[in-house]
C-alpha positions in Angstrom: 0.0 0.0 0.0 2.8 2.4 0.9 4.5 1.6 -2.5 1.3 2.6 -4.3 1.0 5.8 -2.4 4.7 6.7 -3.2 4.1 5.9 -6.9 1.0 8.0 -7.0 2.9 10.9 -5.3 5.7 10.5 -7.8 3.3 10.7 -10.8 1.6 13.7 -9.2 5.0 15.5 -8.9 5.8 14.7 -12.5 2.5 16.0 -13.8 2.8 19.1 -11.6 6.3 19.8 -13.0 5.2 19.4 -16.6 2.2 21.7 -16.0 4.5 24.3 -14.4 6.9 24.1 -17.4 4.0 24.5 -19.8 2.7 27.5 -17.9 6.0 29.2 -17.7 6.6 28.8 -21.4 3.2 30.3 -22.1 3.9 33.2 -19.8 7.0 34.0 -21.8 4.9 34.4 -24.9 2.5 36.9 -23.4 4.6 40.0 -23.4 3.5 43.7 -23.5 3.1 43.6 -27.3 0.9 40.5 -27.1 -1.3 42.2 -24.5 -1.7 45.4 -26.5 -2.4 43.5 -29.8 -5.1 41.4 -28.2 -6.7 43.7 -25.7 -9.8 44.0 -27.9 -10.6 40.4 -26.9 -11.5 41.4 -23.4 -14.6 43.2 -24.8 -15.4 40.7 -27.5 -15.6 37.5 -25.5 -17.2 36.8 -22.2 -16.4 34.1 -19.6 -19.4 32.2 -21.0 -17.8 32.0 -24.4 -14.7 30.6 -22.8 -16.7 28.0 -20.9 -18.3 26.9 -24.2 -14.9 26.2 -25.7 -14.1 24.0 -22.7 -17.4 22.2 -23.1 -16.6 21.5 -26.7 -13.3 19.8 -25.6 -15.3 17.7 -23.1 -18.0 16.7 -25.6 -16.0 16.1 -28.7 -12.5 14.6 -28.0 -10.2 15.0 -31.0 -8.0 12.0 -31.7 -7.7 8.7 -29.9 -5.4 9.8 -27.2 -6.3 13.5 -26.5 -7.8 14.1 -23.1 -9.9 17.3 -22.7 -7.0 18.9 -20.7 -4.5 18.2 -23.5 -6.9 19.6 -26.1 -7.4 22.9 -24.1 -3.6 23.2 -23.7 -3.1 22.6 -27.5 -5.5 25.5 -28.2 -3.7 27.7 -25.7 -0.3 27.1 -27.2 -1.5 27.8 -30.7 -3.1 31.0 -29.5 0.2 32.0 -27.9 2.3 31.7 -31.1 0.1 32.1 -34.1 -2.6 34.2 -35.7 -5.3 33.0 -38.0 -4.5 33.6 -41.6 -8.0 35.1 -41.9 -6.8 38.2 -40.1 -4.9 39.0 -43.3 -6.8 36.8 -45.7 -6.1 38.9 -48.8 -2.4 38.0 -48.4 -3.1 34.2 -48.8 -4.3 31.9 -51.5 -4.5 28.2 -52.3 -2.0 26.5 -54.6 -2.9 22.9 -55.0 -3.7 21.5 -51.6 -1.6 24.2 -49.7 -2.3 27.7 -48.6 0.6 30.1 -49.3 1.4 33.8 -49.0 0.8 35.4 -52.4 3.9 36.2 -54.5 4.6 39.1 -56.8 3.8 38.2 -60.5 6.9 37.6 -62.6 9.2 37.2 -59.6 10.2 33.6 -60.5 10.3 32.2 -57.0 12.7 29.4 -55.9 10.5 26.6 -54.6 11.4 23.5 -52.6 8.9 20.9 -51.7 9.8 18.3 -49.1 7.3 15.4 -48.6 5.5 14.3 -51.7 3.4 11.3 -50.9 1.1 10.5 -53.7 -0.2 14.1 -54.3 1.7 16.5 -56.6 -1.1 19.0 -57.0 0.8 21.7 -55.2 4.0 21.1 -57.2 2.3 20.9 -60.6 0.2 24.0 -60.0 3.1 26.0 -58.5 5.3 25.2 -61.5 2.7 26.2 -64.0 1.6 29.3 -62.0 5.0 30.8 -61.5 6.8 29.3 -64.6 9.6 27.7 -62.6 10.7 24.2 -61.7 9.8 22.8 -58.3 12.6 21.0 -56.5 10.9 18.0 -54.8 12.3 15.5 -52.3 10.8 12.4 -50.5 12.9 9.5 -49.2 10.1 7.0 -49.2 10.9 4.2 -51.7 7.3 3.9 -52.9 7.1 7.6 -53.6 10.1 7.1 -56.0 8.0 4.5 -57.9 5.0 6.9 -57.9 7.2 9.7 -59.3 8.3 7.5 -62.2 5.1 8.6 -63.9 6.5 12.1 -64.0 10.0 11.1 -65.3 11.1 13.7 -67.9 8.7 16.4 -66.7 11.1 19.3 -66.5 8.7 21.2 -64.1 9.2 18.6 -61.4 12.8 18.0 -60.3 12.6 15.0 -58.0 15.1 13.1 -55.8 14.5 10.2 -53.6 16.1 11.8 -50.5 14.8 13.4 -47.3 15.5 16.5 -45.3 16.8 16.4 -41.7 18.8 18.4 -39.3 22.0 16.6 -40.3 23.5 14.7 -43.2 23.0 11.0 -42.4 21.4 7.7 -43.1 18.4 7.2 -40.9 15.5 4.8 -40.2 12.4 5.7 -42.1 9.2 4.2 -40.6 6.7 3.2 -43.2 3.1 2.0 -43.3 1.2 -0.6 -45.2 -1.9 1.6 -45.3 -0.6 5.1 -46.4 2.3 6.2 -48.5 3.5 8.8 -46.0 6.5 7.8 -43.9 8.4 9.4 -41.0 11.7 9.4 -39.1 9.5 8.7 -36.0 7.3 5.6 -35.6 4.1 7.6 -35.9 2.3 4.7 -37.6 2.7 2.6 -34.5 4.8 -0.1 -36.1 8.6 -0.8 -36.3 8.6 -1.4 -40.1 11.3 0.8 -41.6 13.8 1.4 -44.3 17.3 2.9 -44.2 17.3 6.1 -46.2 19.6 9.1 -47.0 18.7 12.5 -45.5 20.5 15.8 -45.9 20.3 19.4 -44.6 18.6 22.2 -46.5 21.9 23.9 -47.0 23.2 20.8 -48.8 20.3 20.8 -51.2 20.7 24.5 -52.0 24.4 24.1 -52.7 23.8 21.1 -55.0 21.2 23.1 -57.0 23.2 26.3 -57.1 20.7 28.4 -55.1 21.6 31.0 -52.5 18.0 31.6 -51.3 14.5 30.1 -51.1 11.2 31.9 -51.7 8.8 29.1 -50.9 9.8 26.2 -48.6 7.0 23.6 -48.3 7.6 20.8 -45.8 5.2 18.0 -45.1 7.8 15.8 -43.4 5.8 13.9 -40.8 7.4 14.8 -37.5 10.8 16.4 -38.3 9.8 20.0 -39.3 10.8 21.3 -35.9 14.2 19.6 -36.0 14.8 21.0 -39.5 13.7 24.6 -38.7 15.9 24.6 -35.5 18.9 23.7 -37.6 18.1 26.3 -40.3 17.7 29.1 -37.7 20.6 28.1 -35.5 23.3 27.0 -37.9 22.6 28.7 -41.2 21.8 32.1 -42.8 19.1 30.6 -44.9 15.9 32.6 -44.4 13.1 31.4 -46.7 10.6 34.1 -47.6 7.8 31.7 -46.5 7.6 28.3 -44.9 4.5 26.2 -45.4 4.6 23.3 -42.9 3.0 21.4 -40.1 4.0 20.3 -36.6 3.0 16.8 -35.6 2.8 16.4 -31.8 5.0 13.4 -31.7 4.6 12.8 -27.9 0.9 12.5 -28.4 0.5 10.6 -25.1 2.2 13.5 -23.3 2.1 16.6 -25.4 3.2 18.7 -22.4 6.8 17.6 -23.0 6.6 18.7 -26.7 4.5 21.9 -26.8 7.0 24.1 -24.9 9.6 23.1 -27.5 7.3 24.2 -30.3 6.6 27.5 -28.5 10.4 28.1 -28.1 10.9 27.4 -31.8 8.2 29.7 -32.9 9.5 32.5 -30.6 12.9 31.9 -32.3 11.3 32.3 -35.7 9.6 35.5 -34.6 13.0 36.8 -33.4 14.3 36.1 -36.9 11.7 38.3 -38.5 8.9 35.8 -39.2 5.1 36.1 -38.7 3.3 32.9 -37.9 -0.2 32.1 -39.2 -2.3 29.1 -38.5 -4.6 27.7 -41.2 -7.1 26.6 -38.6 -6.9 26.3 -34.8 -7.1 22.6 -34.1 -7.4 20.2 -31.3 -5.8 17.4 -33.3 -2.2 16.2 -33.4 -1.2 18.3 -36.4 -0.8 22.0 -36.5 -0.7 23.5 -40.0 1.2 26.8 -40.3 2.2 29.4 -42.9 5.4 31.1 -41.6 6.0 34.4 -43.5 9.0 36.6 -43.3 7.9 40.1 -42.5 9.8 41.5 -45.6 7.4 39.5 -47.8 4.4 40.4 -45.8 5.2 44.2 -45.7 6.0 44.4 -49.5 2.5 43.0 -50.3 0.1 45.8 -51.5 -3.2 44.9 -49.9 -4.8 47.9 -51.5 -4.0 46.6 -55.0 -3.3 42.8 -54.9 -3.8 42.4 -58.7 0.0 42.3 -59.2 0.4 39.1 -57.2 -0.1 35.4 -57.8 -2.1 33.4 -57.4 
């Protein structure tokens, strides 16, 4: 009995420590600028509105492992580091299956697309829209077979390699049900292949590029690792980054969300604005990360000179 009590007290302390860490990381995001920008919310929403959000979390759990508390925390973290793209909706438009910040017509953007799967609608539409090749990468063996259908298409420059925070051979966990794969066992099985992954800087050097205008990453769990490496170890500053964060520690997102908040604060310090496509209680957060220089040069009064 004493052992059970001690174990229970140990778990309580661990949960308490995690909650304290989460709360401290959220407090760091709520600075004077945040308070001024969002002061209007005090008048727009009542405590009753807030209670209704919590009731929604209780009534409609999102995902198999998300408790109501985790769902509420996920919403809090997203609210701390991102704005809805709808607050600046004229800046954004769909290309294929992705939302991007609009680009000046005739600017010939350099576009990199990591994570192809079995859907090239973004890549084909971007290539046709901007009149440039799209540099595409995916280390999944079956994706290479899929891309054989586009062999010789000069719009789509594909290599069967992946992006990571270092140049190495790594385990790539695959699934029998979907074409997507990941460096993390997100499919719940140990089935894997050994594949080559490289850093973004390696790919740019190989292709003779010194900048990126559009960086799209649908890389199933490693976007945070890649972005940390780019921001900490390189001078590469893509004009916009279209990506998603998968909450890898889904059983205990409290250990992962503070890291995401720290990364987004780092991105903001480097001049980026962060927009969410939709606040979500699920395990994937879809973001458009826009450098302020691109955002500020956009003429919202006359957007006719921009694509799409």
